[in-house]
C-alpha positions in Angstrom: 0.0 0.0 0.0 2.8 2.4 0.9 4.6 1.6 -2.4 1.4 2.3 -4.4 0.9 5.6 -2.6 4.5 6.6 -3.2 4.3 5.6 -6.9 1.1 7.6 -7.4 2.7 10.6 -5.7 5.9 10.3 -7.8 3.7 10.1 -10.9 1.8 13.2 -9.8 5.1 15.1 -9.5 6.7 13.8 -12.6 3.9 13.9 -15.1 3.8 17.7 -15.5 7.6 17.7 -15.9 7.4 15.0 -18.5 4.7 16.9 -20.4 6.8 20.0 -20.4 9.8 18.1 -21.8 7.7 16.5 -24.5 6.1 19.9 -25.3 9.4 21.6 -25.6 10.3 19.4 -28.6 6.8 19.1 -30.1 6.2 21.0 -33.3 2.5 21.7 -32.6 0.3 21.2 -29.5 -3.3 22.3 -30.0 -6.3 20.6 -28.3 -4.5 17.2 -28.0 -3.0 15.4 -25.0 0.4 15.2 -26.6 2.1 17.4 -29.2 2.6 16.4 -32.8 5.8 16.5 -34.7 9.4 17.0 -33.5 11.5 20.1 -33.5 14.3 21.7 -31.5 13.6 25.1 -33.0 11.8 26.4 -29.8 15.2 26.5 -28.0 16.7 28.4 -30.9 13.8 30.9 -30.8 14.2 31.2 -27.1 17.9 32.1 -27.4 17.1 34.6 -30.2 14.4 36.3 -28.0 16.0 39.4 -26.5 13.4 39.8 -23.7 14.2 36.3 -22.4 18.0 36.9 -22.5 17.5 40.2 -20.6 15.2 38.5 -18.1 17.6 35.6 -17.6 20.4 38.1 -16.9 18.2 40.0 -14.5 17.3 36.8 -12.6 21.0 35.9 -12.3 21.9 39.4 -11.1 19.1 39.3 -8.5 20.1 35.8 -7.3 23.7 36.9 -7.0 22.8 40.0 -5.1 20.5 38.0 -2.8 23.4 35.6 -2.1 25.7 38.5 -1.2 23.2 40.1 1.1 22.4 36.8 2.7 26.1 36.1 3.3 26.6 39.4 5.0 23.4 39.2 7.1 22.8 35.5 7.5 26.0 34.5 9.1 25.9 36.9 12.0 22.2 36.4 12.3 22.5 32.7 12.5 25.3 33.0 15.1 23.2 35.4 17.2 20.1 33.1 16.9 22.1 30.1 18.0 23.5 31.8 21.0 20.0 33.3 21.7 18.6 29.8 21.7 21.2 28.8 24.3 20.0 31.6 26.5 16.4 30.2 26.7 14.9 32.5 24.0 14.6 29.7 21.4 10.9 30.5 20.6 11.6 34.2 19.9 14.7 33.2 17.9 12.8 30.8 15.7 10.0 33.3 15.2 12.4 36.0 14.0 14.1 33.6 11.6 10.9 32.1 10.2 8.8 35.3 9.9 9.5 36.0 6.2 8.4 32.4 5.4 5.2 32.7 7.6 4.1 35.9 5.9 2.6 35.3 2.4 4.7 36.6 -0.4 1.7 38.6 -1.7 1.5 40.4 1.6 5.2 41.3 1.5 4.8 42.4 -2.1 1.9 44.7 -1.4 3.8 46.1 1.6 6.8 46.9 -0.5 4.5 48.5 -3.1 3.0 50.8 -0.4 6.3 51.8 1.1 8.5 52.1 -2.0 6.0 53.8 -4.3 6.1 57.2 -2.6 7.8 60.5 -3.3 10.2 59.8 -0.4 11.2 56.4 -1.6 10.3 56.0 -5.3 12.1 52.7 -5.8 9.3 50.4 -7.0 10.5 48.5 -10.1 14.2 49.1 -9.4 16.8 46.4 -9.3 18.1 47.2 -5.7 14.5 46.8 -4.3 14.1 43.5 -6.1 17.4 42.2 -4.7 16.4 43.4 -1.2 13.0 41.7 -1.5 14.5 38.4 -2.6 17.1 38.6 0.1 14.4 39.0 2.8 12.4 36.2 1.3 15.3 33.7 1.1 17.2 34.7 4.3 15.3 32.2 6.6 16.4 29.3 4.4 20.0 30.2 4.9 19.8 31.0 8.6 18.0 27.8 9.4 20.7 25.8 7.6 23.4 27.6 9.5 21.7 27.4 12.8 21.1 23.6 12.4 24.8 23.1 11.6 25.9 25.3 14.5 23.8 23.1 16.8 25.2 19.9 15.2 28.9 21.0 15.3 28.8 22.2 19.0 31.5 24.8 18.6 30.9 26.2 22.1 33.8 24.3 23.6 36.2 25.6 21.0 34.9 29.1 21.5 35.2 28.8 25.3 38.8 27.5 24.9 39.6 30.4 22.6 38.1 32.8 25.1 40.3 31.6 27.8 43.3 32.3 25.6 42.1 35.9 25.2 40.3 35.8 21.9 37.6 38.4 21.4 34.0 37.5 20.2 34.9 38.8 16.7 38.1 36.7 16.6 36.2 33.6 17.7 33.6 34.2 15.1 36.1 34.7 12.3 38.6 32.1 13.4 36.3 29.3 14.6 32.7 29.7 13.3 33.3 30.8 9.8 35.8 28.1 8.8 33.5 25.4 10.2 30.4 26.7 8.4 31.9 27.2 4.9 30.2 24.0 3.5 26.9 24.9 5.1 27.2 28.4 3.8 27.8 27.2 0.2 25.0 24.7 0.3 22.6 27.4 1.7 23.6 29.9 -0.9 23.0 27.4 -3.7 19.5 26.9 -2.3 19.0 30.7 -2.0 20.0 31.2 -5.6 17.7 28.4 -6.7 14.7 29.9 -4.8 15.5 33.4 -6.1 15.7 32.4 -9.8 12.3 30.5 -9.6 10.5 33.1 -7.4 7.4 34.6 -9.1 5.1 36.2 -6.5 7.3 39.0 -5.3 8.9 39.6 -8.7 5.6 39.9 -10.5 4.5 42.7 -8.1 7.8 44.6 -7.9 9.4 44.4 -11.3 9.1 47.0 -14.0 9.4 46.4 -17.8 13.2 46.9 -17.6 13.7 44.6 -14.6 11.4 41.7 -15.4 12.8 38.4 -14.1 12.7 35.1 -16.0 9.6 33.6 -14.3 7.6 36.9 -15.0 8.5 36.7 -18.7 7.9 33.0 -18.7 4.2 33.4 -17.6 3.6 35.8 -20.5 5.1 33.2 -22.9 2.2 30.8 -22.2 -0.2 33.2 -23.8 1.7 32.6 -27.1 3.2 29.5 -28.5 3.0 26.5 -26.2 6.2 24.9 -27.4 8.1 28.1 -26.9 6.8 28.4 -23.3 7.6 24.7 -22.6 11.2 25.2 -23.8 11.6 28.3 -21.6 10.2 26.3 -18.6 12.7 23.4 -19.3 15.5 25.9 -19.0 14.3 26.9 -15.6 13.9 23.3 -14.6 17.5 22.6 -15.7 18.8 25.5 -13.5 16.8 24.2 -10.5 18.2 20.7 -11.1 21.8 21.9 -11.3 21.3 23.9 -8.1 19.8 20.9 -6.3 22.6 18.5 -7.4 25.2 21.1 -6.4 23.6 21.6 -3.0 23.4 17.8 -2.4 27.1 17.3 -3.4 28.2 20.1 -1.0 26.1 18.6 1.7 27.8 15.2 1.2 31.2 16.8 1.3 30.2 18.5 4.6 
């Protein structure tokens, strides 16, 4: 019974992906279950489309910016949350770390629209605002990864030993914590980049015509040729697969 349920669930997950793969090489797909004909021309049309190339570059820039912000903010935040949990404020620490996940993205998006579409801060549709929004949205995933690894590694004894030798908190953080978290940081950043590239809700609300991300342009493609839209989705799936494999390999190395 368990195997049957697992097989049905796997089929439920894989069937849309398989249909997208088939549709990306189908010549025509109109009112039929499967496309007819075979062609690789949709991928050539995708490469020749300037709007998709710009959107792809924008998504990569936003993902890279979110990774930089998360590195600068996530490491100290995870360290502070870990030590806060040791001081019997674990509930508050978890609440702060998980708040961007608990709040729906549409709520965050409308909040950004209200705040950053004013004369004082007219930044709606700008690339820095998009990077900041993606960083806030993905930060909990990185911090939770780092906090879990800090709890597993139990670096407190090394920190206490370093403190007895006169090391300052900053020296202990740079000399002990950072080297031991490098694999966790890399795995978390790969996950952050993967989530950022595929994020649609915030991007759809905050982008302008010049800063449209890949998923936003991808949605518009489905109103045109189905094969073209399937090919564009396959590219996004390949990026997600590469990110997942990379994160898994880094996790094994850790």
